[in-house]
Every structure is written in structure tokens, then in C-alpha cells.
C-alpha positions in Angstrom: -1.8 -17.8 -3.6 -4.4 -18.0 -0.8 -6.8 -15.0 -1.2 -7.1 -13.2 2.1 -9.2 -10.2 1.0 -11.1 -9.3 -2.1 -13.1 -6.2 -1.9 -15.3 -4.1 -4.3 -14.8 -0.6 -3.0 -17.5 0.9 -5.3 -17.1 3.5 -8.1 -15.0 1.1 -10.2 -12.4 0.6 -7.4 -11.3 -2.8 -6.0 -8.8 -4.2 -3.6 -7.1 -7.6 -3.0 -4.7 -9.0 -0.5 -2.9 -12.5 -1.0 -0.6 -14.5 1.4 2.5 -15.5 -0.5 2.9 -19.4 -0.3 4.5 -20.1 -3.8 8.0 -20.6 -4.7 9.8 -18.4 -7.3 9.5 -21.2 -9.8 5.8 -21.4 -9.4 5.3 -17.7 -9.7 7.6 -17.5 -12.8 5.5 -20.1 -14.5 2.3 -18.3 -13.8 3.4 -14.9 -15.1 4.1 -13.8 -18.7 7.2 -11.4 -18.2 8.6 -9.3 -20.9 12.4 -9.0 -21.4 12.7 -5.9 -19.1 11.0 -7.7 -16.2 12.9 -10.8 -16.6 16.1 -8.6 -16.4 14.9 -6.8 -13.5 14.3 -10.1 -11.5 17.7 -11.4 -12.5 19.2 -8.3 -10.8 17.2 -8.9 -7.5 18.7 -10.8 -4.7 17.0 -14.2 -4.5 14.6 -14.4 -1.5 11.7 -12.5 -0.1 12.0 -9.4 -2.3 11.8 -11.4 -5.5 8.9 -13.4 -4.1 7.1 -10.2 -3.2 7.6 -8.5 -6.5 6.4 -11.6 -8.4 3.5 -12.2 -6.1 2.3 -8.6 -6.6 2.3 -9.1 -10.3 0.5 -12.4 -10.0 -2.1 -10.7 -7.9 -2.5 -8.0 -10.5 -3.1 -10.7 -13.2 -6.0 -12.0 -10.9 -7.6 -8.7 -10.4 -7.5 -7.6 -14.1 -8.7 -11.3 -15.0 -6.4 -11.5 -18.0 -3.9 -14.1 -19.2 -2.2 -11.5 -21.5 1.1 -10.0 -20.7 0.6 -6.9 -18.3 2.9 -3.9 -18.6 3.2 -2.1 -15.3 6.3 0.3 -15.4 7.0 3.1 -12.8 7.1 6.8 -13.6 10.0 9.2 -12.7 8.6 9.3 -9.0 8.6 5.5 -8.7 4.7 5.3 -8.9 3.5 2.3 -10.9 1.1 2.6 -13.7 -0.8 0.3 -16.1 -0.4 0.3 -19.9 -3.5 -0.6 -21.8 -5.9 -0.8 -18.8 -8.3 2.0 -17.5 -7.1 1.8 -13.9 -4.8 3.9 -11.6 -2.9 1.4 -9.4 -1.1 1.1 -6.1 0.9 -2.0 -4.9 2.3 -3.0 -1.6 4.1 -6.0 0.0 5.4 -6.8 3.5 6.9 -10.1 4.5 4.4 -12.7 3.5 1.7 -10.4 2.2 1.0 -8.5 -1.1 -1.7 -6.1 -1.9 -3.0 -4.3 -4.9 -5.7 -1.6 -5.3 -7.2 -0.5 -8.7 -9.3 2.6 -9.3 -10.9 3.6 -12.6 -12.1 7.0 -11.2 -9.0 8.5 -9.8 -5.8 7.9 -7.9 -5.4 5.4 -5.1 -2.9 4.2 -2.5 -2.4 1.1 -0.4 0.0 0.0 2.2 0.5 -3.1 4.4 2.9 -3.5 7.2 3.8 -6.2 9.7 3.0 -4.9 13.3 6.2 -4.7 15.3 7.0 -2.8 18.5 10.1 -1.1 17.0 7.9 1.6 15.3 7.7 3.2 18.6 11.3 4.2 18.4 10.8 6.1 15.0 7.3 7.4 15.7 8.7 11.0 16.2 10.1 10.9 12.6 6.8 10.7 10.8 4.3 12.1 13.4 4.0 15.7 14.8 3.9 16.1 18.6 0.1 16.9 18.4 -0.4 13.6 16.7 1.8 11.7 19.2 -0.1 13.2 22.1 -3.4 11.6 21.2 -2.0 8.4 20.0 -0.1 7.8 23.3 -3.3 8.3 25.2 -4.8 5.3 23.1 -5.1 1.9 24.8 -3.8 0.3 21.6 -1.0 2.6 21.0 1.1 0.3 18.7 -1.7 -0.6 16.5 -2.7 3.1 16.3 0.9 4.1 15.2 0.7 1.5 12.5 -2.6 2.9 11.3 -1.0 6.3 11.1 2.0 5.0 9.1 -0.1 3.1 6.7 -2.4 6.0 6.2 0.5 8.3 5.4 2.0 5.9 3.1 -1.1 5.2 1.3 -1.7 9.0 0.7 2.0 9.2 -0.4 1.4 6.6 -2.9 -1.8 8.3 -4.1 -0.2 11.6 -4.8 3.0 10.0 -6.2 5.4 12.9 -5.6 8.8 12.6 -4.3 9.8 15.1 -1.5 6.5 14.8 0.3 7.2 14.6 4.1 5.1 12.4 6.3 5.7 14.6 9.3 5.9 18.1 7.7 3.1 17.8 5.1 0.6 15.3 6.6 -1.5 15.8 9.7 -3.8 13.0 11.1 -6.8 14.2 13.0 -7.5 12.6 16.5 -9.2 9.2 16.3 -10.0 6.2 18.5 -8.3 3.2 17.1 -10.5 0.1 16.3 -9.6 -3.0 14.5 -11.3 -1.7 11.4 -12.2 2.0 10.9 -11.1 5.1 9.0 -9.1 8.2 9.9 -8.8 11.7 8.5 -5.6 13.0 7.0 -5.0 16.6 5.9 -2.2 17.2 3.3 -0.7 20.6 3.1 1.7 20.7 0.1 2.9 23.6 -2.1 0.3 26.0 -0.8 -2.7 23.7 -1.3 -4.6 21.7 1.3 -6.5 18.5 0.7 -8.4 16.1 3.1 -8.4 12.3 2.7 -10.5 9.7 4.3 -8.1 6.8 4.8 -9.4 3.4 5.7 -7.4 1.1 7.9 -7.7 -2.5 9.4 -5.8 -5.0 11.3 -5.3 -8.2 9.4 -3.7 -11.3 10.7 -0.9 -9.4 12.7 -0.6 -6.9 9.9 -2.1 -3.4 9.4 -3.5 -2.2 6.1 -4.3 1.3 5.0 -5.8 2.3 1.7 -7.4 5.4 0.2 -9.1 6.2 -3.2 -10.0 9.5 -4.9 
């Protein structure tokens, strides 16, 4: 697995991104899977999804620096968590890339997406009109749209609650897109308001967004 990015975020948080180049057989040999995980893999369609799942677990093993079996189930909201390690975790994968972020001091979220023009067709579904207004005036509208999507997805993963709406509950403040920067996202949910600083960057034709508490 070629390491694309390995970053110490400070305050006991770290992030890593890998490009998936292995076969299922190579990844299977690398991992020590328990019976439940083997059963899960057997029920997946062979192909990209299986590779992505296995690659994210292999990357997790690299970040945790252990050869012991790793238990990483999901809660009732689908949010993954680690058993026996002092980290909150978030996992993402898109086509040939997998990413993991770990945080010992609080929750975290990460998202990676392949940049494709079709996002313009659905932008109104996850962005308010006020957000679309400043994004459409950006010279790099496509990349800015993906920065917004990745930011909202990363915050969604951080809070880990089903029913959270990208369009209704999240608002991104105006920003000028750059290849690597941050944006400010306000979450209004259940009568409470929180503000997040979400980092984003373009990476080999992909967009990545991540946030830590």
C-alpha cells in the first residue's frame, strides 16, 4: 500500500491516506480477521468495495502499529469505534484511496471523494441557496463544491448521529477556495449550535476533508 499522506495533527491526533494497489488475497494475508469480519467479507460482492474495506483495516493496523487483531465494530448509527485502543476513529474510502483519522482527545471525521463534474447536479440537495451563491462565484466552483461536501461529511461522521441533514442542519461560511485550506461550518441541531474548523485539500484528483475536536 503506497503511503500518500501521513500527518501528525497534534494533540494526539493523526491521519493517513493510502492508495490501494493490492489484491484481495494480499490484503487478506496481511490482516488478522476474526470470524465476524470474515463472514462480513464473504457477504460483500467481490471487487472494489471489498478492497476498500480491507485496505482501510490494513491502514488502521499501520497507524496503530500493532500486529495483534484489531476490533473495529460500528455502533447503532454506523459510526466505527475501536475496542482496546484510546482513540476515536473515522474511516473513509473512495475508488482507489482509503483514509483513516485517529484522535485521542475527542471525536473526529474524515472524507475523501473523487472529484467529478456530476456533483453540480446534486449541489442543491446538500447546500443552501446562500451557500450556492458564494460557491458559484468561485473560479474553482467544482473543487469548492467538493470541499463543501467533504466538510459536511466529515462533521457528520464526527457527530455520528443519523438524521442529521447536510442542507438543513449545516451551514458553511463563505470562503475562497485554495488547493489546501480550511473552512468554517456551523452545525445547528436539536436547539444547539456548534462551529467547526474543517480542513480540506485537493489530493491527486481527489478532495479530502477532515475535522477533529
